[in-house]
Biopython code that builds the backbone (N, CA, C, O; Angstrom):
import numpy as np
from Bio.PDB.StructureBuilder import StructureBuilder

atoms = [
    (1, "MET", "N", (-22.698, 24.525, 26.096)),
    (1, "MET", "CA", (-22.741, 24.702, 24.191)),
    (1, "MET", "C", (-21.267, 25.545, 24.277)),
    (1, "MET", "O", (-20.867, 26.332, 25.136)),
    (2, "ASP", "N", (-20.707, 25.117, 23.189)),
    (2, "ASP", "CA", (-19.201, 25.980, 22.623)),
    (2, "ASP", "C", (-20.228, 27.259, 22.024)),
    (2, "ASP", "O", (-21.449, 27.399, 22.094)),
    (3, "SER", "N", (-18.866, 28.334, 21.249)),
    (3, "SER", "CA", (-19.328, 29.066, 20.595)),
    (3, "SER", "C", (-19.419, 28.389, 19.632)),
    (3, "SER", "O", (-20.576, 27.985, 19.515)),
    (4, "ASN", "N", (-18.567, 27.940, 18.614)),
    (4, "ASN", "CA", (-18.656, 27.481, 17.173)),
    (4, "ASN", "C", (-19.736, 26.910, 16.995)),
    (4, "ASN", "O", (-20.546, 27.307, 16.158)),
    (5, "ASN", "N", (-19.985, 25.588, 17.967)),
    (5, "ASN", "CA", (-21.631, 25.260, 17.376)),
    (5, "ASN", "C", (-22.455, 25.854, 17.156)),
    (5, "ASN", "O", (-23.117, 25.829, 16.119)),
    (6, "ILE", "N", (-22.613, 26.573, 18.148)),
    (6, "ILE", "CA", (-23.933, 27.888, 17.970)),
    (6, "ILE", "C", (-24.472, 28.837, 16.769)),
    (6, "ILE", "O", (-25.621, 29.012, 16.363)),
    (7, "GLU", "N", (-22.994, 29.494, 16.264)),
    (7, "GLU", "CA", (-22.560, 29.399, 14.695)),
    (7, "GLU", "C", (-22.832, 28.592, 14.111)),
    (7, "GLU", "O", (-23.706, 28.972, 13.331)),
    (8, "GLN", "N", (-22.655, 27.803, 14.005)),
    (8, "GLN", "CA", (-23.094, 26.997, 13.175)),
    (8, "GLN", "C", (-24.661, 26.286, 12.912)),
    (8, "GLN", "O", (-25.450, 26.224, 11.970)),
    (9, "ARG", "N", (-24.621, 25.924, 13.965)),
    (9, "ARG", "CA", (-26.638, 26.072, 14.068)),
    (9, "ARG", "C", (-26.669, 26.870, 13.752)),
    (9, "ARG", "O", (-26.621, 26.423, 12.606)),
    (10, "LEU", "N", (-26.754, 28.774, 13.466)),
    (10, "LEU", "CA", (-27.181, 29.337, 13.301)),
    (10, "LEU", "C", (-27.403, 29.094, 12.131)),
    (10, "LEU", "O", (-28.547, 28.934, 11.705)),
    (11, "GLU", "N", (-26.054, 29.006, 11.201)),
    (11, "GLU", "CA", (-25.918, 29.294, 10.223)),
    (11, "GLU", "C", (-26.670, 28.186, 9.412)),
    (11, "GLU", "O", (-26.569, 28.189, 8.185)),
    (12, "LYS", "N", (-27.562, 27.061, 10.173)),
    (12, "LYS", "CA", (-27.804, 26.186, 8.880)),
    (12, "LYS", "C", (-29.624, 26.511, 9.512)),
    (12, "LYS", "O", (-30.574, 26.055, 8.876)),
    (13, "ILE", "N", (-29.780, 27.139, 10.496)),
    (13, "ILE", "CA", (-31.555, 27.907, 10.462)),
    (13, "ILE", "C", (-31.238, 29.195, 9.340)),
    (13, "ILE", "O", (-31.980, 29.273, 8.361)),
    (14, "GLU", "N", (-30.053, 30.258, 9.520)),
    (14, "GLU", "CA", (-30.812, 30.287, 7.804)),
    (14, "GLU", "C", (-30.829, 29.997, 6.438)),
    (14, "GLU", "O", (-31.475, 30.433, 5.485)),
    (15, "GLN", "N", (-29.888, 29.083, 6.587)),
    (15, "GLN", "CA", (-29.380, 28.227, 4.759)),
    (15, "GLN", "C", (-31.013, 28.058, 4.724)),
    (15, "GLN", "O", (-31.788, 28.807, 4.131)),
    (16, "LEU", "N", (-31.499, 26.402, 5.831)),
    (16, "LEU", "CA", (-33.217, 26.654, 6.101)),
    (16, "LEU", "C", (-33.827, 27.669, 4.944)),
    (16, "LEU", "O", (-33.834, 27.503, 3.725)),
    (17, "LEU", "N", (-34.548, 29.231, 6.048)),
    (17, "LEU", "CA", (-35.052, 29.424, 6.009)),
    (17, "LEU", "C", (-34.502, 30.493, 4.623)),
    (17, "LEU", "O", (-34.953, 31.589, 4.292)),
    (18, "MET", "N", (-33.843, 30.024, 4.265)),
    (18, "MET", "CA", (-33.586, 30.902, 2.679)),
    (18, "MET", "C", (-33.826, 29.789, 1.406)),
    (18, "MET", "O", (-34.003, 29.958, 0.200)),
    (19, "ALA", "N", (-33.759, 28.770, 2.121)),
    (19, "ALA", "CA", (-34.309, 27.189, 1.259)),
    (19, "ALA", "C", (-36.233, 27.460, 1.201)),
    (19, "ALA", "O", (-37.028, 27.460, 0.261)),
    (20, "GLN", "N", (-36.381, 27.645, 2.553)),
    (20, "GLN", "CA", (-38.041, 27.662, 2.054)),
    (20, "GLN", "C", (-38.291, 29.571, 1.667)),
    (20, "GLN", "O", (-38.880, 29.873, 0.629)),
    (21, "SER", "N", (-38.026, 30.134, 2.155)),
    (21, "SER", "CA", (-38.096, 31.230, 1.334)),
    (21, "SER", "C", (-38.032, 31.206, -1.010)),
    (21, "SER", "O", (-38.694, 32.014, -1.660)),
    (22, "LEU", "N", (-37.450, 30.519, -1.436)),
    (22, "LEU", "CA", (-36.437, 30.179, -2.777)),
    (22, "LEU", "C", (-37.635, 29.282, -3.063)),
    (22, "LEU", "O", (-37.572, 28.941, -4.244)),
    (23, "GLN", "N", (-38.589, 28.816, -2.521)),
    (23, "GLN", "CA", (-39.811, 28.132, -3.137)),
    (23, "GLN", "C", (-40.706, 28.710, -2.942)),
    (23, "GLN", "O", (-41.533, 27.992, -2.379)),
    (24, "ASN", "N", (-41.134, 29.912, -3.132)),
    (24, "ASN", "CA", (-42.444, 31.302, -3.572)),
    (24, "ASN", "C", (-41.228, 31.727, -3.868)),
    (24, "ASN", "O", (-40.607, 30.988, -3.103)),
    (25, "LYS", "N", (-40.441, 32.336, -4.381)),
    (25, "LYS", "CA", (-39.978, 33.493, -5.332)),
    (25, "LYS", "C", (-40.327, 32.126, -6.837)),
    (25, "LYS", "O", (-40.358, 30.896, -6.875)),
    (26, "THR", "N", (-40.564, 33.468, -8.065)),
    (26, "THR", "CA", (-40.028, 33.258, -8.897)),
    (26, "THR", "C", (-39.000, 33.549, -10.117)),
    (26, "THR", "O", (-38.419, 32.973, -11.038)),
    (27, "VAL", "N", (-39.196, 35.106, -9.383)),
    (27, "VAL", "CA", (-37.942, 35.340, -9.369)),
    (27, "VAL", "C", (-36.499, 36.177, -8.805)),
    (27, "VAL", "O", (-36.455, 37.309, -8.321)),
    (28, "LEU", "N", (-35.460, 35.307, -9.020)),
    (28, "LEU", "CA", (-34.275, 35.399, -8.051)),
    (28, "LEU", "C", (-33.508, 36.162, -8.305)),
    (28, "LEU", "O", (-33.499, 36.391, -9.515)),
    (29, "ASN", "N", (-32.359, 37.070, -7.399)),
    (29, "ASN", "CA", (-31.145, 37.627, -7.962)),
    (29, "ASN", "C", (-30.515, 36.861, -8.026)),
    (29, "ASN", "O", (-30.910, 35.695, -8.014)),
    (30, "ILE", "N", (-28.689, 37.363, -8.164)),
    (30, "ILE", "CA", (-27.474, 36.286, -7.681)),
    (30, "ILE", "C", (-27.377, 35.393, -7.247)),
    (30, "ILE", "O", (-27.117, 34.276, -7.692)),
    (31, "ASP", "N", (-27.768, 36.126, -5.370)),
    (31, "ASP", "CA", (-27.125, 35.143, -5.024)),
    (31, "ASP", "C", (-28.447, 34.479, -4.682)),
    (31, "ASP", "O", (-28.552, 34.493, -5.909)),
    (32, "GLU", "N", (-29.455, 33.964, -4.278)),
    (32, "GLU", "CA", (-30.358, 33.310, -4.593)),
    (32, "GLU", "C", (-30.293, 32.534, -5.553)),
    (32, "GLU", "O", (-30.644, 31.412, -5.187)),
    (33, "VAL", "N", (-30.044, 32.565, -6.507)),
    (33, "VAL", "CA", (-29.906, 31.842, -7.225)),
    (33, "VAL", "C", (-28.533, 30.542, -6.845)),
    (33, "VAL", "O", (-28.843, 29.352, -6.917)),
    (34, "ALA", "N", (-27.125, 30.937, -6.472)),
    (34, "ALA", "CA", (-26.367, 30.955, -6.262)),
    (34, "ALA", "C", (-26.171, 30.340, -4.704)),
    (34, "ALA", "O", (-25.149, 29.982, -4.119)),
    (35, "GLN", "N", (-27.758, 30.374, -4.229)),
    (35, "GLN", "CA", (-27.983, 29.400, -3.180)),
    (35, "GLN", "C", (-28.446, 27.970, -3.558)),
    (35, "GLN", "O", (-28.135, 26.850, -3.151)),
    (36, "PHE", "N", (-29.551, 28.568, -4.754)),
    (36, "PHE", "CA", (-30.794, 27.126, -4.953)),
    (36, "PHE", "C", (-29.432, 25.872, -5.801)),
    (36, "PHE", "O", (-29.353, 24.643, -5.815)),
    (37, "THR", "N", (-28.621, 26.910, -6.362)),
    (37, "THR", "CA", (-27.695, 26.045, -7.224)),
    (37, "THR", "C", (-26.977, 25.233, -6.836)),
    (37, "THR", "O", (-27.132, 24.031, -7.055)),
    (38, "GLY", "N", (-25.847, 25.838, -6.039)),
    (38, "GLY", "CA", (-25.012, 25.964, -5.337)),
    (38, "GLY", "C", (-23.424, 26.165, -6.109)),
    (38, "GLY", "O", (-22.299, 25.773, -5.801)),
    (39, "LEU", "N", (-23.848, 26.802, -7.007)),
    (39, "LEU", "CA", (-22.768, 27.277, -7.528)),
    (39, "LEU", "C", (-21.978, 28.602, -7.079)),
    (39, "LEU", "O", (-22.692, 29.257, -6.319)),
    (40, "SER", "N", (-21.218, 28.968, -7.218)),
    (40, "SER", "CA", (-21.356, 29.784, -6.775)),
    (40, "SER", "C", (-21.305, 31.147, -7.106)),
    (40, "SER", "O", (-21.430, 31.377, -8.309)),
    (41, "LYS", "N", (-21.149, 32.153, -6.335)),
    (41, "LYS", "CA", (-21.286, 34.140, -7.655)),
    (41, "LYS", "C", (-20.471, 33.923, -9.447)),
    (41, "LYS", "O", (-20.610, 33.815, -10.665)),
    (42, "LEU", "N", (-19.290, 34.008, -7.848)),
    (42, "LEU", "CA", (-18.066, 34.518, -9.413)),
    (42, "LEU", "C", (-18.768, 33.188, -10.642)),
    (42, "LEU", "O", (-19.151, 33.768, -11.658)),
    (43, "TYR", "N", (-18.945, 31.955, -10.711)),
    (43, "TYR", "CA", (-19.195, 31.020, -12.268)),
    (43, "TYR", "C", (-20.560, 32.026, -12.343)),
    (43, "TYR", "O", (-20.542, 32.494, -13.482)),
    (44, "LEU", "N", (-21.346, 32.380, -11.854)),
    (44, "LEU", "CA", (-22.439, 33.176, -12.269)),
    (44, "LEU", "C", (-22.387, 33.834, -12.825)),
    (44, "LEU", "O", (-23.431, 34.035, -13.444)),
    (45, "TYR", "N", (-21.357, 34.649, -13.106)),
    (45, "TYR", "CA", (-20.911, 35.926, -13.663)),
    (45, "TYR", "C", (-20.416, 35.633, -14.402)),
    (45, "TYR", "O", (-19.869, 36.549, -15.016)),
    (46, "LYS", "N", (-20.277, 34.753, -14.742)),
    (46, "LYS", "CA", (-19.194, 34.099, -15.510)),
    (46, "LYS", "C", (-20.255, 33.555, -16.638)),
    (46, "LYS", "O", (-20.032, 33.907, -17.796)),
    (47, "LEU", "N", (-21.278, 32.806, -16.407)),
    (47, "LEU", "CA", (-21.955, 32.218, -17.313)),
    (47, "LEU", "C", (-22.918, 33.196, -17.632)),
    (47, "LEU", "O", (-23.567, 32.775, -18.589)),
    (48, "THR", "N", (-23.273, 34.196, -17.309)),
    (48, "THR", "CA", (-23.785, 35.843, -17.961)),
    (48, "THR", "C", (-22.997, 36.216, -17.927)),
    (48, "THR", "O", (-23.135, 37.267, -17.300)),
    (49, "SER", "N", (-21.461, 36.020, -18.386)),
    (49, "SER", "CA", (-21.206, 37.446, -19.157)),
    (49, "SER", "C", (-21.219, 36.232, -20.525)),
    (49, "SER", "O", (-21.593, 36.652, -21.620)),
    (50, "LYS", "N", (-20.870, 34.995, -20.417)),
    (50, "LYS", "CA", (-21.235, 33.670, -21.215)),
    (50, "LYS", "C", (-22.254, 33.840, -22.630)),
    (50, "LYS", "O", (-22.054, 33.550, -23.810)),
    (51, "ASN", "N", (-23.548, 34.511, -21.845)),
    (51, "ASN", "CA", (-25.181, 34.400, -21.818)),
    (51, "ASN", "C", (-25.118, 32.643, -22.506)),
    (51, "ASN", "O", (-25.353, 32.196, -23.629)),
    (52, "GLU", "N", (-24.467, 31.684, -20.554)),
    (52, "GLU", "CA", (-24.486, 30.260, -21.062)),
    (52, "GLU", "C", (-25.644, 29.847, -19.777)),
    (52, "GLU", "O", (-25.647, 28.708, -19.310)),
    (53, "ILE", "N", (-26.551, 30.858, -19.313)),
    (53, "ILE", "CA", (-27.627, 30.375, -18.276)),
    (53, "ILE", "C", (-28.591, 31.799, -18.904)),
    (53, "ILE", "O", (-28.140, 32.778, -19.499)),
    (54, "PRO", "N", (-29.577, 31.600, -18.653)),
    (54, "PRO", "CA", (-30.845, 32.098, -19.057)),
    (54, "PRO", "C", (-31.054, 33.656, -17.671)),
    (54, "PRO", "O", (-31.310, 33.618, -16.468)),
    (55, "HIS", "N", (-30.874, 34.453, -18.319)),
    (55, "HIS", "CA", (-30.949, 35.335, -17.231)),
    (55, "HIS", "C", (-31.818, 37.397, -17.345)),
    (55, "HIS", "O", (-32.804, 37.663, -18.032)),
    (56, "SER", "N", (-31.214, 38.199, -16.665)),
    (56, "SER", "CA", (-32.394, 39.320, -16.985)),
    (56, "SER", "C", (-31.209, 40.558, -17.087)),
    (56, "SER", "O", (-30.108, 40.358, -16.574)),
    (57, "LYS", "N", (-31.406, 41.398, -17.542)),
    (57, "LYS", "CA", (-30.775, 42.890, -17.160)),
    (57, "LYS", "C", (-31.496, 43.556, -17.001)),
    (57, "LYS", "O", (-32.224, 43.024, -17.840)),
    (58, "PRO", "N", (-32.109, 44.395, -16.639)),
    (58, "PRO", "CA", (-33.582, 45.126, -16.382)),
    (58, "PRO", "C", (-33.122, 46.100, -17.074)),
    (58, "PRO", "O", (-33.376, 46.445, -18.228)),
    (59, "ASN", "N", (-31.822, 46.894, -15.623)),
    (59, "ASN", "CA", (-31.831, 47.860, -15.735)),
    (59, "ASN", "C", (-30.230, 47.855, -16.994)),
    (59, "ASN", "O", (-30.049, 48.808, -17.751)),
    (60, "GLY", "N", (-29.584, 47.031, -16.973)),
    (60, "GLY", "CA", (-28.366, 47.376, -17.754)),
    (60, "GLY", "C", (-27.140, 46.485, -16.268)),
    (60, "GLY", "O", (-26.039, 45.938, -16.214)),
    (61, "LYS", "N", (-27.851, 46.715, -15.682)),
    (61, "LYS", "CA", (-26.683, 46.105, -14.193)),
    (61, "LYS", "C", (-27.025, 44.806, -13.208)),
    (61, "LYS", "O", (-26.274, 43.837, -13.106)),
    (62, "ASN", "N", (-28.447, 44.972, -12.412)),
    (62, "ASN", "CA", (-28.996, 44.323, -11.072)),
    (62, "ASN", "C", (-28.296, 42.543, -12.757)),
    (62, "ASN", "O", (-27.632, 42.777, -13.767)),
    (63, "VAL", "N", (-28.642, 41.637, -12.471)),
    (63, "VAL", "CA", (-28.613, 40.478, -13.205)),
    (63, "VAL", "C", (-29.893, 39.629, -12.400)),
    (63, "VAL", "O", (-29.802, 39.136, -11.276)),
    (64, "PHE", "N", (-30.972, 39.604, -13.196)),
    (64, "PHE", "CA", (-31.838, 38.072, -12.165)),
    (64, "PHE", "C", (-32.348, 37.624, -13.306)),
    (64, "PHE", "O", (-32.398, 38.127, -14.429)),
    (65, "PHE", "N", (-32.929, 36.041, -12.628)),
    (65, "PHE", "CA", (-33.348, 34.610, -13.350)),
    (65, "PHE", "C", (-34.663, 34.550, -12.585)),
    (65, "PHE", "O", (-35.021, 34.964, -11.482)),
    (66, "ASN", "N", (-35.203, 33.935, -13.495)),
    (66, "ASN", "CA", (-36.676, 32.735, -13.965)),
    (66, "ASN", "C", (-36.161, 32.041, -13.277)),
    (66, "ASN", "O", (-34.997, 31.659, -13.401)),
    (67, "LYS", "N", (-37.349, 31.572, -11.934)),
    (67, "LYS", "CA", (-36.267, 30.105, -11.211)),
    (67, "LYS", "C", (-35.994, 29.181, -12.496)),
    (67, "LYS", "O", (-34.965, 28.698, -12.967)),
    (68, "SER", "N", (-38.273, 29.108, -13.117)),
    (68, "SER", "CA", (-37.789, 27.849, -14.329)),
    (68, "SER", "C", (-37.418, 27.251, -14.795)),
    (68, "SER", "O", (-37.341, 26.029, -14.920)),
    (69, "GLU", "N", (-36.876, 28.672, -15.415)),
    (69, "GLU", "CA", (-35.840, 28.457, -16.348)),
    (69, "GLU", "C", (-34.115, 27.966, -15.957)),
    (69, "GLU", "O", (-33.264, 27.495, -16.712)),
    (70, "ILE", "N", (-34.058, 28.207, -14.873)),
    (70, "ILE", "CA", (-32.393, 27.550, -14.254)),
    (70, "ILE", "C", (-32.731, 26.599, -14.267)),
    (70, "ILE", "O", (-32.235, 25.985, -15.211)),
    (71, "GLU", "N", (-33.794, 25.662, -13.323)),
    (71, "GLU", "CA", (-34.194, 24.689, -12.948)),
    (71, "GLU", "C", (-34.323, 23.843, -14.237)),
    (71, "GLU", "O", (-33.772, 22.796, -14.578)),
    (72, "GLU", "N", (-35.353, 24.748, -14.920)),
    (72, "GLU", "CA", (-34.403, 23.373, -16.747)),
    (72, "GLU", "C", (-32.822, 23.718, -17.110)),
    (72, "GLU", "O", (-32.113, 22.804, -17.529)),
    (73, "TRP", "N", (-32.386, 24.797, -16.973)),
    (73, "TRP", "CA", (-31.087, 24.996, -17.205)),
    (73, "TRP", "C", (-30.296, 23.488, -16.534)),
    (73, "TRP", "O", (-29.975, 22.767, -17.478)),
    (74, "LEU", "N", (-30.122, 23.202, -15.905)),
    (74, "LEU", "CA", (-30.175, 22.916, -14.536)),
    (74, "LEU", "C", (-29.855, 21.611, -14.952)),
    (74, "LEU", "O", (-28.780, 21.014, -14.884)),
    (75, "LEU", "N", (-31.518, 21.072, -15.624)),
    (75, "LEU", "CA", (-31.607, 19.458, -15.873)),
    (75, "LEU", "C", (-31.411, 19.429, -17.829)),
    (75, "LEU", "O", (-31.822, 18.446, -18.445)),
    (76, "ARG", "N", (-30.995, 20.179, -18.297)),
    (76, "ARG", "CA", (-30.216, 19.576, -19.526)),
    (76, "ARG", "C", (-29.192, 19.059, -19.445)),
    (76, "ARG", "O", (-28.192, 19.078, -18.727)),
    (77, "ASN", "N", (-29.699, 18.403, -20.594)),
    (77, "ASN", "CA", (-28.160, 16.876, -21.510)),
    (77, "ASN", "C", (-28.488, 15.664, -20.098)),
    (77, "ASN", "O", (-27.692, 14.956, -19.482)),
    (78, "ARG", "N", (-29.401, 15.760, -20.013)),
    (78, "ARG", "CA", (-30.309, 14.347, -19.170)),
    (78, "ARG", "C", (-29.187, 13.069, -19.766)),
    (78, "ARG", "O", (-28.752, 12.901, -20.905)),
    (79, "GLN", "N", (-28.966, 12.362, -18.627)),
    (79, "GLN", "CA", (-28.489, 11.075, -19.235)),
    (79, "GLN", "C", (-29.094, 10.100, -18.991)),
    (79, "GLN", "O", (-29.525, 9.642, -17.933)),
    (80, "ALA", "N", (-29.138, 9.683, -20.259)),
    (80, "ALA", "CA", (-29.684, 7.919, -20.126)),
    (80, "ALA", "C", (-29.574, 6.898, -19.863)),
    (80, "ALA", "O", (-28.673, 6.268, -20.417)),
    (81, "THR", "N", (-30.475, 6.202, -18.847)),
    (81, "THR", "CA", (-30.112, 5.247, -17.819)),
    (81, "THR", "C", (-29.475, 3.901, -18.907)),
    (81, "THR", "O", (-29.606, 3.694, -20.114)),
    (82, "ASN", "N", (-28.718, 3.133, -17.756)),
    (82, "ASN", "CA", (-28.610, 2.008, -19.070)),
    (82, "ASN", "C", (-29.643, 1.208, -19.625)),
    (82, "ASN", "O", (-29.671, 0.562, -20.672)),
    (83, "GLU", "N", (-31.215, 1.509, -17.958)),
    (83, "GLU", "CA", (-32.074, 0.744, -18.773)),
    (83, "GLU", "C", (-32.684, 0.727, -19.814)),
    (83, "GLU", "O", (-33.079, -0.212, -20.506)),
    (84, "GLU", "N", (-32.839, 2.936, -20.038)),
    (84, "GLU", "CA", (-33.030, 3.378, -21.635)),
    (84, "GLU", "C", (-32.216, 2.982, -22.484)),
    (84, "GLU", "O", (-32.720, 2.142, -23.229)),
    (85, "LEU", "N", (-30.713, 3.321, -22.799)),
    (85, "LEU", "CA", (-29.742, 2.834, -23.822)),
    (85, "LEU", "C", (-30.201, 0.955, -23.893)),
    (85, "LEU", "O", (-30.463, 0.700, -25.069)),
    (86, "GLU", "N", (-30.347, -0.288, -23.020)),
    (86, "GLU", "CA", (-30.540, -0.953, -23.029)),
    (86, "GLU", "C", (-31.882, -1.761, -24.334)),
    (86, "GLU", "O", (-31.835, -2.753, -25.061)),
    (87, "ALA", "N", (-33.324, -0.303, -23.975)),
    (87, "ALA", "CA", (-34.147, -0.453, -24.523)),
    (87, "ALA", "C", (-34.276, -0.204, -26.092)),
    (87, "ALA", "O", (-34.910, -0.819, -26.949)),
    (88, "GLU", "N", (-33.259, 1.179, -26.183)),
    (88, "GLU", "CA", (-33.524, 1.698, -27.773)),
    (88, "GLU", "C", (-32.457, 0.350, -28.371)),
    (88, "GLU", "O", (-32.814, -0.607, -29.058)),
    (89, "ALA", "N", (-31.387, 0.588, -27.971)),
    (89, "ALA", "CA", (-30.686, -0.468, -28.214)),
    (89, "ALA", "C", (-31.671, -2.011, -29.985)),
    (89, "ALA", "O", (-31.663, -2.103, -31.213)),
    (90, "ILE", "N", (-32.106, -2.551, -29.101)),
    (90, "ILE", "CA", (-33.291, -3.532, -28.965)),
    (90, "ILE", "C", (-34.540, -3.482, -30.092)),
    (90, "ILE", "O", (-35.132, -4.225, -30.875)),
    (91, "ASN", "N", (-34.524, -1.628, -29.475)),
    (91, "ASN", "CA", (-35.671, -0.899, -30.856)),
    (91, "ASN", "C", (-34.861, -0.974, -31.677)),
    (91, "ASN", "O", (-35.201, -1.793, -32.531)),
    (92, "TYR", "N", (-33.710, -0.422, -31.914)),
    (92, "TYR", "CA", (-32.933, -0.206, -33.338)),
    (92, "TYR", "C", (-33.069, -1.484, -34.066)),
    (92, "TYR", "O", (-33.594, -1.420, -35.177)),
    (93, "SER", "N", (-32.441, -3.363, -33.345)),
    (93, "SER", "CA", (-32.209, -4.081, -33.565)),
    (93, "SER", "C", (-33.400, -4.695, -34.340)),
    (93, "SER", "O", (-33.624, -5.008, -35.509)),
    (94, "VAL", "N", (-34.021, -4.723, -33.236)),
    (94, "VAL", "CA", (-35.372, -5.034, -34.216)),
    (94, "VAL", "C", (-36.159, -4.923, -35.598)),
    (94, "VAL", "O", (-36.506, -5.714, -36.475)),
    (95, "ASN", "N", (-36.294, -3.279, -35.313)),
    (95, "ASN", "CA", (-36.493, -1.886, -36.718)),
    (95, "ASN", "C", (-35.686, -3.181, -37.574)),
    (95, "ASN", "O", (-36.009, -4.209, -38.170)),
    (96, "ARG", "N", (-34.026, -2.182, -37.111)),
    (96, "ARG", "CA", (-33.031, -3.223, -38.174)),
    (96, "ARG", "C", (-33.945, -4.428, -39.139)),
    (96, "ARG", "O", (-34.475, -4.485, -40.248)),
    (97, "LEU", "N", (-33.785, -5.123, -38.195)),
    (97, "LEU", "CA", (-33.664, -7.244, -38.686)),
    (97, "LEU", "C", (-35.395, -7.032, -39.700)),
    (97, "LEU", "O", (-35.405, -7.689, -40.741)),
    (98, "LYS", "N", (-36.975, -6.029, -39.355)),
    (98, "LYS", "CA", (-38.020, -6.199, -40.353)),
    (98, "LYS", "C", (-37.831, -5.130, -41.352)),
    (98, "LYS", "O", (-38.653, -5.384, -42.232)),
    (99, "SER", "N", (-37.284, -4.239, -41.624)),
    (99, "SER", "CA", (-36.508, -3.505, -42.608)),
    (99, "SER", "C", (-35.964, -4.284, -42.890)),
    (99, "SER", "O", (-35.935, -4.054, -44.099)),
    (100, "SER", "N", (-35.496, -5.036, -42.782)),
    (100, "SER", "CA", (-34.034, -6.271, -43.938)),
    (100, "SER", "C", (-34.905, -7.097, -44.251)),
    (100, "SER", "O", (-34.418, -7.781, -45.151)),
    (101, "LEU", "N", (-36.506, -7.622, -43.896)),
    (101, "LEU", "CA", (-37.552, -8.324, -44.881)),
    (101, "LEU", "C", (-37.397, -8.586, -45.503)),
    (101, "LEU", "O", (-38.276, -9.108, -46.189)),
]
sb = StructureBuilder()
sb.init_structure("model")
sb.init_model(0)
sb.init_chain("A")
sb.init_seg("    ")
for serial, (resi, resn, name, xyz) in enumerate(atoms, 1):
    if name == "N":
        sb.init_residue(resn, " ", resi, " ")
    sb.init_atom(name, np.array(xyz, "f"), 0.0, 1.0, " ", f" {name:<3s}", serial, name[0])
structure = sb.get_structure()
């Protein structure tokens, strides 16, 4: 085994361990949120400075995040499936037809 392969395997193990430790936590720091979301720390800091992501600064310096709030934030602006849009269009058409009778 070459050293690059060993380093890659160690990095993967570290990522798996970090992901496993995040499962039980409710409050995350900036590094953990970056790992959890796949967003860069720089972008996360930008979002916090613009108040575009839910976060807390209990001492005015360190940034913390509630994991469930981050999950909700990630899932905002849900896009309807084609099936849902078709059902909505049918309901709209049926209701318009009923109201015109």
